[in-house]
A tleap script that builds the chain and sets N, CA, C and O, in Angstrom:
source leaprc.protein.ff14SB
mol = sequence {
  NARG LEU THR GLY ILE TYR GLU VAL VAL LEU
  PRO PRO LYS LEU ILE GLU ILE LEU ALA LEU
  ARG GLU SER LEU SER TRP LEU HIE LYS HIE
  ASN ALA TYR ASN VAL TYR PHE GLU SER ASP
  ALA LYS VAL ILE VAL ASP ALA ILE LEU ASN
  SER GLN LYS CASP
}
set mol.1.N position { 133.144 157.192 67.957 }
set mol.1.CA position { 131.871 157.275 68.359 }
set mol.1.C position { 130.775 156.882 67.099 }
set mol.1.O position { 131.097 157.272 65.977 }
set mol.2.N position { 129.537 156.150 67.240 }
set mol.2.CA position { 128.818 155.857 65.970 }
set mol.2.C position { 127.690 156.837 66.004 }
set mol.2.O position { 126.725 156.584 65.283 }
set mol.3.N position { 127.668 158.028 66.810 }
set mol.3.CA position { 126.473 158.874 66.938 }
set mol.3.C position { 126.745 159.967 65.830 }
set mol.3.O position { 127.864 160.229 65.389 }
set mol.4.N position { 125.642 160.526 65.468 }
set mol.4.CA position { 125.638 161.602 64.339 }
set mol.4.C position { 124.851 161.412 63.169 }
set mol.4.O position { 124.062 160.467 63.133 }
set mol.5.N position { 124.966 162.188 62.214 }
set mol.5.CA position { 124.300 162.057 61.140 }
set mol.5.C position { 125.279 161.515 59.900 }
set mol.5.O position { 126.355 162.042 59.616 }
set mol.6.N position { 124.767 160.495 59.295 }
set mol.6.CA position { 125.593 159.979 58.074 }
set mol.6.C position { 124.978 159.787 56.927 }
set mol.6.O position { 123.901 159.193 56.894 }
set mol.7.N position { 125.549 160.242 55.872 }
set mol.7.CA position { 124.712 159.918 54.659 }
set mol.7.C position { 125.152 158.734 53.738 }
set mol.7.O position { 125.252 158.833 52.515 }
set mol.8.N position { 125.412 157.560 54.491 }
set mol.8.CA position { 126.152 156.419 54.021 }
set mol.8.C position { 124.950 155.342 54.310 }
set mol.8.O position { 124.199 155.293 55.284 }
set mol.9.N position { 125.009 154.453 53.099 }
set mol.9.CA position { 123.944 153.410 53.474 }
set mol.9.C position { 124.912 152.024 53.697 }
set mol.9.O position { 125.689 151.590 52.846 }
set mol.10.N position { 124.704 151.494 54.906 }
set mol.10.CA position { 125.738 150.403 55.272 }
set mol.10.C position { 124.734 149.001 55.181 }
set mol.10.O position { 123.512 149.019 55.335 }
set mol.11.N position { 125.442 147.972 54.936 }
set mol.11.CA position { 124.656 146.816 55.138 }
set mol.11.C position { 124.151 146.474 56.546 }
set mol.11.O position { 124.776 146.690 57.584 }
set mol.12.N position { 122.794 145.846 56.435 }
set mol.12.CA position { 122.516 145.499 57.872 }
set mol.12.C position { 123.347 144.658 58.815 }
set mol.12.O position { 123.382 144.846 60.031 }
set mol.13.N position { 123.992 143.745 58.189 }
set mol.13.CA position { 124.994 142.831 59.061 }
set mol.13.C position { 126.289 143.724 59.543 }
set mol.13.O position { 126.916 143.450 60.566 }
set mol.14.N position { 126.580 144.717 58.765 }
set mol.14.CA position { 127.744 145.613 59.257 }
set mol.14.C position { 127.104 146.501 60.487 }
set mol.14.O position { 127.735 146.828 61.493 }
set mol.15.N position { 125.921 146.782 60.251 }
set mol.15.CA position { 125.351 147.660 61.451 }
set mol.15.C position { 125.165 146.885 62.731 }
set mol.15.O position { 125.224 147.425 63.836 }
set mol.16.N position { 124.939 145.608 62.543 }
set mol.16.CA position { 124.732 144.691 63.604 }
set mol.16.C position { 126.165 144.562 64.300 }
set mol.16.O position { 126.273 144.679 65.520 }
set mol.17.N position { 127.209 144.327 63.508 }
set mol.17.CA position { 128.471 144.127 64.252 }
set mol.17.C position { 128.864 145.189 64.811 }
set mol.17.O position { 129.405 145.038 65.906 }
set mol.18.N position { 128.728 146.634 64.253 }
set mol.18.CA position { 129.170 147.815 64.757 }
set mol.18.C position { 128.473 148.042 66.234 }
set mol.18.O position { 129.095 148.484 67.201 }
set mol.19.N position { 127.150 147.686 66.251 }
set mol.19.CA position { 126.315 147.865 67.452 }
set mol.19.C position { 127.025 146.759 68.491 }
set mol.19.O position { 127.316 147.091 69.640 }
set mol.20.N position { 127.219 145.718 68.092 }
set mol.20.CA position { 127.815 144.655 69.079 }
set mol.20.C position { 128.970 145.111 69.505 }
set mol.20.O position { 129.143 145.027 70.721 }
set mol.21.N position { 130.044 145.694 68.700 }
set mol.21.CA position { 131.390 146.106 68.913 }
set mol.21.C position { 131.190 147.459 70.012 }
set mol.21.O position { 131.987 147.681 70.923 }
set mol.22.N position { 130.047 148.245 69.747 }
set mol.22.CA position { 130.068 149.400 70.735 }
set mol.22.C position { 129.511 148.963 72.041 }
set mol.22.O position { 129.873 149.467 73.104 }
set mol.23.N position { 128.551 147.941 71.938 }
set mol.23.CA position { 128.196 147.474 73.175 }
set mol.23.C position { 129.311 146.836 74.066 }
set mol.23.O position { 129.480 147.117 75.253 }
set mol.24.N position { 130.011 145.989 73.381 }
set mol.24.CA position { 131.182 145.447 74.179 }
set mol.24.C position { 131.984 146.469 74.685 }
set mol.24.O position { 132.378 146.374 75.847 }
set mol.25.N position { 132.284 147.416 74.013 }
set mol.25.CA position { 133.230 148.406 74.295 }
set mol.25.C position { 132.726 149.235 75.618 }
set mol.25.O position { 133.500 149.457 76.548 }
set mol.26.N position { 131.440 149.648 75.620 }
set mol.26.CA position { 130.696 150.288 76.734 }
set mol.26.C position { 130.758 149.380 77.732 }
set mol.26.O position { 130.889 149.866 78.855 }
set mol.27.N position { 130.690 147.966 77.636 }
set mol.27.CA position { 130.518 147.180 78.820 }
set mol.27.C position { 131.868 147.056 79.461 }
set mol.27.O position { 131.952 147.215 80.679 }
set mol.28.N position { 133.111 146.739 78.625 }
set mol.28.CA position { 134.100 146.745 79.040 }
set mol.28.C position { 134.502 148.117 79.895 }
set mol.28.O position { 135.053 148.031 80.992 }
set mol.29.N position { 134.197 149.285 79.328 }
set mol.29.CA position { 134.760 150.499 80.061 }
set mol.29.C position { 133.927 150.631 81.405 }
set mol.29.O position { 134.407 151.316 82.308 }
set mol.30.N position { 132.758 150.037 81.570 }
set mol.30.CA position { 132.035 150.071 82.851 }
set mol.30.C position { 132.137 148.876 83.712 }
set mol.30.O position { 131.414 148.667 84.687 }
set mol.31.N position { 133.124 148.070 83.271 }
set mol.31.CA position { 133.581 146.827 84.202 }
set mol.31.C position { 132.565 145.869 84.204 }
set mol.31.O position { 132.610 145.063 85.133 }
set mol.32.N position { 131.482 145.735 83.232 }
set mol.32.CA position { 130.312 144.751 83.351 }
set mol.32.C position { 130.839 143.525 82.660 }
set mol.32.O position { 131.490 143.480 81.616 }
set mol.33.N position { 130.403 142.451 83.501 }
set mol.33.CA position { 131.053 141.068 82.995 }
set mol.33.C position { 129.836 140.100 83.254 }
set mol.33.O position { 128.894 140.435 83.972 }
set mol.34.N position { 129.912 138.958 82.665 }
set mol.34.CA position { 128.924 137.907 82.605 }
set mol.34.C position { 127.523 138.436 82.128 }
set mol.34.O position { 126.464 138.360 82.750 }
set mol.35.N position { 127.742 138.982 80.905 }
set mol.35.CA position { 126.714 139.696 80.340 }
set mol.35.C position { 126.134 138.690 79.080 }
set mol.35.O position { 126.999 138.106 78.427 }
set mol.36.N position { 124.827 138.488 78.749 }
set mol.36.CA position { 124.434 137.703 77.874 }
set mol.36.C position { 123.892 138.717 76.639 }
set mol.36.O position { 123.391 139.818 76.867 }
set mol.37.N position { 124.071 138.183 75.365 }
set mol.37.CA position { 123.726 139.067 74.283 }
set mol.37.C position { 122.647 137.895 73.438 }
set mol.37.O position { 122.793 136.673 73.436 }
set mol.38.N position { 121.743 138.549 72.868 }
set mol.38.CA position { 120.844 138.081 72.031 }
set mol.38.C position { 120.699 138.725 70.840 }
set mol.38.O position { 120.626 139.954 70.848 }
set mol.39.N position { 120.633 137.970 69.565 }
set mol.39.CA position { 120.578 138.524 68.153 }
set mol.39.C position { 119.823 137.614 67.108 }
set mol.39.O position { 119.864 136.384 67.096 }
set mol.40.N position { 119.145 138.399 66.257 }
set mol.40.CA position { 118.372 137.451 65.314 }
set mol.40.C position { 119.176 137.662 63.954 }
set mol.40.O position { 118.629 137.461 62.870 }
set mol.41.N position { 120.512 138.079 64.065 }
set mol.41.CA position { 121.431 138.055 63.026 }
set mol.41.C position { 122.277 136.635 62.949 }
set mol.41.O position { 123.401 136.543 63.444 }
set mol.42.N position { 121.680 135.639 62.340 }
set mol.42.CA position { 122.240 134.250 62.246 }
set mol.42.C position { 123.630 134.375 61.805 }
set mol.42.O position { 124.547 133.942 62.503 }
set mol.43.N position { 123.840 134.983 60.611 }
set mol.43.CA position { 125.411 134.791 60.093 }
set mol.43.C position { 126.372 135.285 61.178 }
set mol.43.O position { 127.419 134.669 61.377 }
set mol.44.N position { 126.029 136.464 61.944 }
set mol.44.CA position { 126.927 136.832 62.926 }
set mol.44.C position { 126.996 136.213 64.338 }
set mol.44.O position { 127.990 136.329 65.055 }
set mol.45.N position { 125.950 135.593 64.669 }
set mol.45.CA position { 126.034 134.685 65.697 }
set mol.45.C position { 126.722 133.407 65.366 }
set mol.45.O position { 127.557 132.940 66.140 }
set mol.46.N position { 126.400 132.811 64.229 }
set mol.46.CA position { 127.300 131.500 63.633 }
set mol.46.C position { 128.838 132.034 63.803 }
set mol.46.O position { 129.664 131.427 64.485 }
set mol.47.N position { 129.114 133.228 63.107 }
set mol.47.CA position { 130.655 133.601 63.031 }
set mol.47.C position { 130.999 133.601 64.431 }
set mol.47.O position { 131.932 132.847 64.705 }
set mol.48.N position { 130.428 134.331 65.516 }
set mol.48.CA position { 130.999 134.465 66.654 }
set mol.48.C position { 131.121 133.040 67.335 }
set mol.48.O position { 132.145 132.734 67.945 }
set mol.49.N position { 130.217 132.316 67.233 }
set mol.49.CA position { 130.262 130.894 67.931 }
set mol.49.C position { 131.386 130.077 67.297 }
set mol.49.O position { 132.124 129.388 68.001 }
set mol.50.N position { 131.521 130.150 65.963 }
set mol.50.CA position { 132.696 129.442 65.226 }
set mol.50.C position { 134.031 130.070 65.644 }
set mol.50.O position { 135.026 129.356 65.767 }
set mol.51.N position { 134.070 131.308 65.850 }
set mol.51.CA position { 135.461 131.814 66.032 }
set mol.51.C position { 135.840 131.453 67.552 }
set mol.51.O position { 137.036 131.549 67.825 }
set mol.52.N position { 134.997 131.064 68.535 }
set mol.52.CA position { 135.292 130.472 69.729 }
set mol.52.C position { 135.822 129.177 69.574 }
set mol.52.O position { 136.719 128.843 70.348 }
set mol.53.N position { 135.393 128.308 68.627 }
set mol.53.CA position { 135.983 127.014 68.500 }
set mol.53.C position { 137.379 126.925 67.893 }
set mol.53.O position { 138.041 125.901 68.060 }
set mol.54.N position { 137.826 127.902 67.232 }
set mol.54.CA position { 139.124 128.051 66.761 }
set mol.54.C position { 140.208 128.084 67.768 }
set mol.54.O position { 141.379 128.213 67.411 }
savepdb mol mol.pdb
quit
């Protein structure tokens, strides 16, 4: 889980990725499908979109 107190500074991109992964895990656990995500993290959005093309 990603809850708790941490004394580590993580890069914002990594935080965005971890939040997305946790969200996807929660949705899968609760059988939620056809969900749309929005993000202002262009690098992450581009990486996801490009991975779908492979």
